[in-house]
N, C-alpha and C positions, 0 to 999 in steps of 0.2 A: 697630608702630614702637617702642613702649616695650620690647617683648621684644627687639628688635634692639639697642636702646641698651644694655639690661642685659647681653646677651651680649657686646657690644663691650667694655664697661667691665670685666666679670669676666675676659674673655680677655686684655685688656691688662694687668690687674693680675697675673694668673697668669704671663703671659709675662715681664713685667718682673721679678717676684720670682724666677723661675727663671734669668734671665740675669744678675742683679746679681752673684751670687757668682763668675761667670766673665767679668765685664765686661772685665777687663784682658786676657783672653786671646783676645778675639774682636774683629773689626772692626766699625765702625759700620754697614757694609753688611749684615753678618750680622744684627745687631740689628734693622735696618730691615726686612729680609725676614721675620724672625720676627714683628714687630709688624704686618705686613700681614695675617697669618692671622686674628687676632681680629677685625679690621675686616671681612674678607671673610665670616666667620661671622655677624657682626652684620647685614651687608647681606643674607645669605642668609635670615635670619629676618625682618628688618624691611623689606626691599625698598628702593626708591629713597629714601624718607624717611630711611633710616639711613645713606646714603652721606655727606652732609656732616658729620653728627655723628661717624661713624667716622673720617673723614679728619682732622677737627680733634682728636679725642681721641687718635688715634695720633700725630699730629704733635706735640702737646704732651707726650705720654708719651715719645716718642723724644728730644725736646729736653731734657726735665726729667731723665731717668734716664741717657741714653747720650751726650749732648753735653757736653763739658767747658765750663765748670765744672759738676760734677754738682749736681743738686737745685736748679738755678736755671734761669731762662729766658734767661740771657745767652748770646750766641754771639760768640766772639772770633775764630775762624779762618774764613777764607773757604771752606775745604774743608768745614767743618761746615754753612755756609749752602748749599753745593751739595748736600750729603747731605740736608738738610731739604727743599730744593726738589724734589729727585728723589723723595724719599719721598712728598711731597704729590702729585706727578704720578702716581707709580705707584699710590698709594692711590686717587686719583680714578679712574684707568683700571680698576683691578681692581674697585672698587666698582661702577662703571657696568656692566662686563661681567657681574659676578655678578648684579646687579639685573636686567639684561636676560635673563639665563638663567632666573632665577626667574620673571620675567614670562612668558617663552616657555613654561616648564613649566606655569604656571598656565593659560595659554591653551590649551595642548595638552590639559590635563586637562579644561578646560571643553568643548573640542571633542569629547573622548572621551565625556564625559557626554552631550553633545548628540547624538553619533552613536548612542550606546546608546538614547537616547530615540527617535531617528528609526528605529532598527532595530526597537525594540519597536512603534512605530506601524506600520512596514511589516509586521511579523508579524501585527499585529491586522488590517490591511487585507487581507493575504493570506488570513487565516482567514475574514474576512468574505466575501471573494471566493469562497473555496472553499465556504462555506456557501450563498452565492447560487447558485453553479453546481450544488451538490447539490440545492437546491430546484428549480432549473430541470430537472435531470435527473429528479428524482422526478415533476415535473409532466409531463415528456415521456413518461416510462414510464407514468404513469397515463393520459395521453391515448391512448398506443399501446394500452394494455391495454383501455381502454374501447372504442376503435375496433375492435380486432380481435375482442375477446370478444363485443361486442354483435352483430357480424355473424355470428359463429360460433354464438352462442346463438339468434339469430333464425332462421337457416336450418333447423336441425332442429326447432325449435318450430313453425315454419310448416308443415313437412312433416307433423309429428305431428298438428297441428290439422286440416289438410286431410284426412288419412287418417281420423281419428276422425269428422270431420263427415260424410264420405261413408258411413262404416259406420253412423253413427247416423241417417242420413236415411231415413225410412220410405218416401218416395216414389221413392227411387233403387233401381232394380232392378240388383242386382249378381250376376254369376255367381260360382260357387265359385272360379274362377280369379282373378277380379278381387278378390274378398274376401281370398283368400290373398295376393295381391300387396300390397294395402293393409296387411294385418297384418304382412307381411314388411317393408314400408317403415317402418311404425311401430316395429318392433323394431330395425331398423338405425339409425334416427335416434335412438331412445332410447339405444342403445349409444353412438352418437356423442356425444350430450349427456352421458352418464355419463363418457366418457373426458375430455371437456372439463372437467367439474366436478372430476374426479380430478386433472387437471393443475393446476387452480387451487388445490386443497387442497394438493397436493405443493409448489407454488411458495410458498404461505404458510408451510408447514412449513420449507422451505429457508431462507427469509428470516428466520424466527424462530429458526433454529438448532436446531430440534427434530427434524431428520432423523437418527435413530439406527438404523442397520441392526441387525436381530436375525439374526445369522449362524448358519448351520448348513450341514452338508455337503449340497450340492445336486447331483443329476445333471443336467447340462446337456441331455442328450438328451431327458429328460422335459419340462424347462422349455421348450425350443425347440418340441417337438411340441405342447405345450399352447397356446403363443402362436400357432402357425400354425393350429391348429384354431379358436381363438377369433376370429382375424382373417380367417377364410375369406371372409365376405361382403365385406370391404374389399378383399382381394387376389384376388377372383374374376376380375377382368379381367386379372390378371397371372399369369405362369407361375412359381409359387413352387417352389423346390427347396431341400431341407434336406440338408446333408452334415455329419454329426457323426462325428468320427474314432473308431474302435474303441479301447476301453481308455482313454478320456478320463478323467482323474482328476476327483474331485468338487471342485466350486468352493465356497469358503468365503464364501457370500453370503446375503443376505436374499432368499428365493425371490420374495416379492411385489414387492419393489422392483426386482429385476433383471427380473422378468416385465414390469413396467411400462416399464422402460427399453427392453427389446427390442420391446415393442409400439409404443412411440413411434418407434423406428427403422424398423420395418416400415411403420407408417402413414405416416411421412415419405417412405419410398421409394415407396409407392403413390400418394401425393399429387403427387409431383414427377416421375413418369415416365409416359410415354404408355401407354394400355391396350395389352395384348398383349406388352409387354416382359417380360423375365425378371427376377426378384428371387430372390436366393440368400442362404441363411443357412449359414455354415460355422463349425464349432467345432473347434479343434485345440489340442494342447498346445504350449507354448512351450519352446524349448530351455532346459534348466536345471531344469525340473520344478516351479518354484514359481509358475507362472502358466498360465492357459488363455486362449485368444484366441477371441473371437466376432466374426465379420465379417458385415455386412449389405451385400450387393453389388447395385447396380442398374445399369441401362444407360440412364439418362435423360440430360438435358443436362449433368450434372456441375456442379461448383462451381469458380468461378474461384479462382485462387491467392490473391488478396488478400482473399477472403471466407472462407477456410477457418478462420481463427481467430474471426472475428466471428460465425459462425453459431451458436456456443455461447453468445452473449450473450443476456440476457433480452430478449424481444420483438423480436429481430432476425429479419427475414424476407427471404428471397431474392427479388429482383425479376428474374424471368426476362424475356427479350426479348419485347416485345409482350404481356406479361401483367402483371396487377397482383400484388402480394405475396400469397402463399398461406399460410394457417394463422395461428396466433396468435403464433408466435415463442417459445413456452414449451417445446415438446417437447424440443428438443435441449439447452436450458439445464437442464432437469430431468434428462435423461440424464447430462449431465456431472456435475451435483451428486451424483447417486446413485452413479455409478461412482467418483468421487473420495472419497465417504464410505466406500467399501469399500477404499480404498487402491489403487484401480486407475487406469487411464489410458484416454483415448479420443482418437482422431485420425481425420481424414478424408483419404483418398487418392483418386487418380484411378483409375478402372476402365479396364483396357485396352479399346480400341475404344469409349471413351466411357462416362460415368457416374461415380458416386461410390461409394466403399467406406468405410463406417464401421467402424473396428476398435476393439474394446473388449478390454482386458486385465484379468483378474480374478485374485485370489489363489486358490491351491489350498488346499483344506481340509487341516489337519494329519492325518497318518496316525493311525488308531485301531486298536488291537489287537482283533480279533474273537475271541470265545471258541471253542475247539474243541468239536466235538460231544461228546467224552467229558467235557468240563468242565461241560456244561449238564445239570442235574439234571431228571429227569422230575417231573411233579406228584406222582406217588405217592411217589417218593423224597424229594421235599421235604416 
């Protein structure tokens, strides 16, 4: 308020001093309009309390300086009384309007600050909600992991335990064929347990961001043949065919990681397709020459359109009709992470006449210049 009074007084003094030299050349209306400005500025600074002071100060300044006789408060002409009354009314109106505008501006600023506080609180609540959802998702994943892994660990362990107990029982007479069957069962279940533990380790590496492929030029025909031979016991009830195109360029991949990915895809095909159905592995070059494509084709029940993206999520398991979920839900998530770590892509399509086709695209190894025979020195020459 005091600041508003000060602004009003200083403004009136400056305006009056500026108009006195030209007082005879201007009308009283002009002087009145000019004197309204300092009063409005004072109200803008001081608010409503500065309105009466500004109106009175402007009224007296107008009468004292610009109403004849000058430098007195006498008013002799009725026209001058009209000018003073009009000035008072205009001053009051302008003062009230400016004060209301200032109040509205302050209220708007207060609402803005309040809105910012509410927005900050909303952001905090959203962050808290996201954190709660994340914890719930972690808990759900942990429950899914424990449920699926505990079952998948218990099954091979039970088979291994039963086979070893039969082999170690001195009172149990076993033929050579039965003994070989038990040993083969023990080996198969041990391999199954090893694959499960490998998937768990790969998943932990992926989540920790420690999955770094060590790339090298890799012949896909050798890799596919090695995986097919290693998974022979699992694919024994399926008709496996391998078709690798001639002249296929070398892939720029980590041999062990891609071997693990292809093993997961073939094991997934064997698990979700009926015995006796065909499973095929095809490897071809992609037009353009910078990628190779590996496809694992099965003729099982296939994958619904709405599930084709979700099957690559961690611990997501397909629920077939009239069957419980199969597997741990880690294999395809690991495959996707490994393929993307190589800069590749994976998708799933429908197989003609039923089934699913998993298509993996991998980068081609850069060309390397091989030395000519004439350029290679013999040991004696060296």
